[in-house]
Structures are given as C-alpha cells and as structure tokens.
C-alpha distance (Angstrom), angle and dihedral (degrees) to the residues before:
residue distance angle dihedral
M1 . . .
I2 3.82 . .
K3 3.76 123.9 .
G4 3.79 128.2 -179.9
I5 3.81 113.5 -164.4
K6 3.81 121.6 -161.1
I7 3.80 93.4 -32.2
H8 3.79 113.7 -166.1
K9 3.79 125.1 178.4
S10 3.78 126.3 -176.5
I11 3.81 128.1 175.2
N12 3.81 119.3 -169.3
E13 3.82 89.2 -12.7
I14 3.82 90.9 -55.5
N15 3.81 112.3 126.1
I16 3.79 111.4 -133.2
L17 3.81 100.1 165.2
N18 3.78 120.9 28.2
G19 3.79 110.7 -165.4
I20 3.81 106.8 -42.3
D21 3.81 117.4 -169.4
I22 3.79 112.0 -169.7
S23 3.79 134.7 166.4
I24 3.81 124.4 -169.0
N25 3.79 124.8 -174.1
E26 3.77 127.0 -143.5
G27 3.82 112.5 -88.0
E28 3.81 95.3 16.6
I29 3.77 124.9 134.7
V30 3.80 106.1 -143.5
S31 3.80 124.8 -173.1
V32 3.81 122.7 -156.7
V33 3.79 116.4 -157.4
G34 3.79 137.8 173.1
K35 3.78 141.8 115.9
S36 3.80 122.2 -58.5
G37 3.80 109.7 -79.0
A38 3.81 93.8 23.8
G39 3.83 92.2 118.9
K40 3.83 101.2 -101.3
T41 3.80 97.5 131.0
T42 3.80 92.4 42.5
L43 3.82 89.8 53.7
L44 3.82 90.5 49.0
Q45 3.80 91.8 49.9
I46 3.80 91.7 50.0
L47 3.82 92.5 48.3
G48 3.80 86.8 48.7
T49 3.84 91.2 50.2
L50 3.81 92.0 -121.3
E51 3.81 89.3 118.7
K52 3.79 130.7 28.5
P53 3.80 120.0 -130.1
T54 3.79 118.5 -118.5
S55 3.80 84.9 -126.5
G56 3.78 135.8 -11.0
R57 3.80 134.2 63.7
V58 3.81 138.4 -94.7
L59 3.80 117.2 -153.8
F60 3.81 125.2 -165.4
N61 3.79 109.2 -168.0
N62 3.83 87.0 -21.5
K63 3.84 93.0 -51.7
D64 3.83 113.7 126.8
V65 3.80 97.2 -134.9
F66 3.80 96.9 -166.7
Q67 3.81 89.6 62.2
L68 3.83 87.6 69.9
N69 3.80 119.8 95.4
E70 3.82 118.3 -111.8
N71 3.82 96.0 -95.1
D72 3.79 94.1 46.9
L73 3.81 90.9 45.2
A74 3.83 91.5 52.0
A75 3.82 90.2 49.6
F76 3.82 91.0 47.4
R77 3.82 90.6 50.2
N78 3.81 94.3 48.7
K79 3.80 92.0 49.7
N80 3.80 101.7 40.0
I81 3.82 108.8 26.6
G82 3.80 131.1 58.9
F83 3.80 122.4 -166.3
V84 3.80 131.2 -151.2
F85 3.80 116.8 -177.3
Q86 3.81 133.1 -168.6
S87 3.80 88.1 -110.5
H88 3.77 105.9 50.6
H89 3.86 95.2 -136.4
L90 3.81 93.1 -149.4
L91 3.80 114.6 164.6
P92 3.82 106.0 -112.0
E93 3.81 97.0 -146.8
F94 3.83 93.4 55.3
T95 3.80 129.6 76.3
A96 3.79 122.2 -116.4
L97 3.81 89.4 -100.5
E98 3.81 93.0 50.4
N99 3.82 92.4 47.5
V100 3.80 91.6 52.7
C101 3.82 91.3 48.7
I102 3.83 95.2 56.7
P103 3.86 98.3 91.8
A104 3.83 89.7 49.3
Y105 3.81 91.5 51.7
I106 3.82 89.5 50.8
A107 3.82 87.3 52.6
K108 3.84 88.0 51.4
S109 3.81 95.8 -115.4
T110 3.80 117.1 161.2
K111 3.79 117.6 -96.3
K112 3.82 90.5 -118.2
S113 3.82 95.2 53.6
A114 3.83 91.6 42.0
N115 3.81 91.9 52.0
E116 3.81 92.4 47.7
R117 3.81 92.1 50.2
A118 3.82 92.4 44.6
K119 3.81 92.6 50.4
Y120 3.81 90.4 49.6
L121 3.82 91.3 51.2
I122 3.80 95.2 44.7
D123 3.81 88.4 50.1
L124 3.84 88.5 50.1
M125 3.82 87.2 55.4
G126 3.81 89.7 54.4
L127 3.81 92.4 -113.1
S128 3.80 103.7 110.2
D129 3.82 89.8 131.9
R130 3.82 90.6 58.8
F131 3.83 102.3 61.5
N132 3.80 94.4 116.2
H133 3.82 99.2 35.5
K134 3.79 119.3 111.7
P135 3.83 119.5 -133.4
S136 3.82 92.4 -100.3
E137 3.81 88.1 60.3
L138 3.82 93.5 54.2
S139 3.80 130.5 79.8
G140 3.81 120.0 -116.3
G141 3.79 91.4 -100.7
E142 3.80 92.0 48.3
Q143 3.82 91.5 49.5
Q144 3.80 90.4 52.0
R145 3.81 91.5 49.3
I146 3.80 89.5 52.0
S147 3.81 89.0 51.4
V148 3.83 88.8 51.7
A149 3.82 89.4 51.3
R150 3.82 89.0 50.8
A151 3.83 89.9 51.0
L152 3.81 89.3 54.1
M153 3.81 95.4 46.5
N154 3.81 98.0 104.0
N155 3.83 92.4 37.9
P156 3.83 93.0 -112.9
Q157 3.78 122.5 -158.8
V158 3.79 91.3 -128.9
V159 3.81 136.2 24.8
L160 3.81 118.0 -152.5
A161 3.80 115.6 -159.3
D162 3.81 124.1 -171.2
E163 3.82 111.3 -160.9
P164 3.83 89.8 -36.7
S165 3.80 94.0 176.5
G166 3.81 97.3 36.0
N167 3.82 94.0 109.6
L168 3.81 96.3 40.7
D169 3.80 131.9 93.4
S170 3.80 115.8 -109.5
K171 3.82 96.5 -99.4
T172 3.81 93.5 48.6
A173 3.81 90.4 44.1
E174 3.81 91.0 53.5
S175 3.81 90.1 50.3
L176 3.82 90.1 52.1
H177 3.81 91.4 49.2
E178 3.81 90.8 51.9
L179 3.79 88.1 50.9
F180 3.83 92.1 57.8
F181 3.81 91.1 55.6
K182 3.81 91.3 45.9
L183 3.81 90.3 51.3
R184 3.77 91.1 50.6
E185 3.79 89.6 55.3
V186 3.83 93.9 45.1
N187 3.81 99.7 41.4
Q188 3.84 103.4 21.5
Q189 3.81 88.8 -129.7
T190 3.78 129.0 159.1
F191 3.82 118.7 -121.7
I192 3.81 127.5 -161.3
I193 3.80 109.7 -171.9
V194 3.80 127.1 -173.0
T195 3.79 106.2 -157.2
H196 3.78 146.3 158.4
N197 3.81 88.6 -158.0
N198 3.81 104.6 107.3
K199 3.80 93.7 -166.2
L200 3.80 92.1 57.1
A201 3.82 92.2 41.8
D202 3.80 91.8 54.3
L203 3.83 92.7 49.4
A204 3.81 92.1 59.2
D205 3.80 122.3 103.2
K206 3.80 88.8 -123.9
K207 3.82 129.1 21.1
I208 3.80 118.7 -158.6
T209 3.79 121.3 -167.9
I210 3.81 119.5 -156.8
K211 3.80 118.0 -159.0
D212 3.81 123.9 174.1
G213 3.80 91.3 -16.5
K214 3.81 94.6 -51.6
M215 3.79 135.3 94.6
D216 3.78 106.3 -100.4
C-alpha cells in the first residue's frame, strides 16, 4: 500500500536519510526502531507527507503523493493519514469530543455526523464517560487515547505514531499497545509506529531498524 523509493533527506547539508527503500502492506503493523538521531521521525514525517524528501518518491496505492500540489496534498493527508504523537497535542480549551471532531470539521463534515463518529470512537477507546472533559481533566493515558480517536476520525488508511507511549507509565503504555492491535482488527488499518519500546516493536508484523539514515 505504501512504498518509499530511495528516500534521501538532507538539512543544511547534513544527511539524515540515505536512500531508504521501504514497502508496507495494507493492514500491517510496522515498528520502526533505532537510536535517537537515526532518522526514524524524519522517515515517518516523509511517509506521512508532512515533509518532502530531498530526493526519492513516496507512493500510496501507486500514487506519487509528492506530485500533488499543496492543497491537494493537505486534503489527501487529512483523508488518508492519521497521526499520533508522543505529546498528544490536544487543544486545552476544547472538550474531548470537540478535539476528536477537528479532522472531520477540516474535511467539511456536518456537525451531526462528526459528533456521531467522535462518540463512537471515544466509546471504542473506553472513554464514553469523558465526552465533555477537557484535556486538563484527563489522565495522561486518557489524553493519549483521545488523540488516537482524533487520528481515526476520518477513517484513514494508515495511522502514523511517533513514540505514542513515550510519556506513559508501563501499564498505561501496554494498554495503548493492545489498543493498536484491537483497532487493526476492527478497522483493518495500517499502523507505522516509531518506538523505543522493545516489547511493542517485537509484537509488530514487521520491525524496521534505522541506523545512520539507512535500514539496518
């Protein structure tokens, strides 16, 4: 479903990625591991179309996404890709329900359909009693689950997660990892997860190690 071909990325003449070739199938859970500074997050951002490679191509279902103009690329990203970051990036002034609805509003969904979808997802996260709570009223694990629900709002083909359990205690992290596998079964979605958590990395269908900007 996703193919990266000879991906290079340089910033200020510093090589971060040095010719990555990667292929990810629909419905796979893929972990990306490596030391800090190896290029994991940069690779994830390029696969997620947040950054452009210096050279190389990224294909989604054989479509070369970086051939799209900026507006079309943003629309493609909002529809097809969900993001979960280490810091949940929830907006503090909005409720859990409102935070989850944001991608649907960007996609110009109606408020009614957005609310119905958001309530379904929050219930799937086991947080149906938290619809009207603001982020400051939620635990770290609950905030991260709300951010996962937000990532799933537009039913994306792929979810990209960058150290999603990095700020969580081990029990909460394990619960989040179990959730990813449950979501794959329920929604048939593809997950690409950058992680330092060896237990999660080893559970994945495919484990990719990045070393010095190359696949090891």
